[in-house]
C-alpha positions in Angstrom: 17.7 31.5 -4.1 14.2 30.6 -5.3 11.5 28.1 -4.6 9.7 26.1 -7.2 6.2 24.7 -7.3 5.5 22.1 -9.9 1.9 21.1 -10.7 1.0 17.9 -12.4 -2.6 17.3 -13.4 -3.9 14.8 -16.0 -7.2 13.1 -16.9 -6.5 9.4 -17.2 -8.9 7.4 -19.3 -10.5 4.1 -18.0 -8.1 1.1 -17.8 -5.1 3.1 -18.9 -1.8 4.5 -17.5 -0.1 7.7 -18.3 2.9 9.8 -17.1 4.2 13.4 -17.2 7.7 14.7 -16.8 8.7 18.2 -15.8 12.2 19.7 -15.2 13.4 21.2 -11.9 15.0 24.6 -12.4 16.4 25.2 -8.9 19.0 23.4 -6.7 17.3 22.5 -3.4 15.2 20.1 -1.5 11.8 18.5 -2.3 10.0 19.4 0.9 6.4 18.4 0.2 4.2 16.6 -2.3 0.5 17.2 -2.1 -1.9 14.8 -3.8 -5.6 15.4 -4.6 -7.9 12.5 -5.3 -11.5 13.8 -6.1 -14.6 12.0 -5.0 -15.3 8.9 -7.1 -11.7 7.7 -7.5 -12.5 4.9 -5.0 -8.9 4.0 -4.7 -8.9 2.9 -8.3 -6.4 5.5 -9.5 -2.8 5.0 -8.3 0.1 7.4 -8.5 3.8 7.3 -8.2 6.3 10.1 -8.1 9.9 9.8 -9.4 13.0 12.0 -9.2 15.0 11.0 -12.2 14.8 7.1 -11.9 14.2 6.9 -8.1 10.7 6.5 -6.9 10.2 9.0 -4.0 6.5 8.8 -3.3 5.6 6.2 -2.1 8.9 4.4 -1.8 7.3 1.4 -3.4 3.8 0.6 -4.8 1.3 3.3 -5.4 -0.9 5.8 -3.5 -4.6 5.4 -4.2 -7.2 7.4 -2.3 -10.7 8.7 -2.6 -12.1 12.2 -1.9 -8.8 13.2 -0.2 -6.1 15.8 -0.3 -3.0 14.5 1.4 0.3 16.3 2.0 3.5 14.2 2.3 6.5 15.8 4.0 9.9 14.9 2.4 13.5 16.0 2.5 14.8 14.8 -0.9 17.8 16.8 -2.4 17.4 17.8 -6.0 19.4 19.7 -8.6 18.7 22.0 -11.4 17.8 20.0 -14.6 16.7 16.9 -12.6 13.5 15.4 -13.9 10.3 14.8 -11.9 7.9 12.2 -13.3 4.4 11.3 -12.1 2.8 8.0 -13.2 -0.9 7.5 -13.1 -2.7 4.1 -13.3 -6.5 4.1 -13.7 -8.0 0.7 -12.9 -11.6 2.0 -13.2 -13.2 0.2 -16.2 -15.8 2.9 -16.7 -14.8 6.4 -15.8 -11.8 8.7 -16.4 -10.3 10.4 -13.3 -8.1 13.5 -12.8 -5.7 13.3 -9.9 -3.5 16.4 -9.1 0.0 16.3 -7.7 1.8 19.4 -6.5 5.6 19.2 -5.7 7.0 22.0 -3.5 10.8 22.5 -3.8 12.7 24.8 -1.4 15.6 26.3 -3.4 19.1 27.0 -1.9 22.2 28.8 -2.9 24.9 26.6 -4.4 
């Protein structure tokens, strides 16, 4: 049994959207997702987190904060080879922004 921590971090240019996909390598439960929005994001950068095709954070819409690190507790079952995807949307017309997302997975024996 092992745990997995997946780190997503991407600089998103003004008025663009981007995404990143990473594979889960344990069977277990997504227990926590930590987001970090640096100062200056001004709620102009939104993020969404998906497990395969299901949006798990938030359940709909986006999370958009400023100068905040926020931990979200979850209990979402996942399996080895599932895919995690983070989508970023930067609505700032001037500056790029880098928002980090850390997914903590508690592994379990199958």
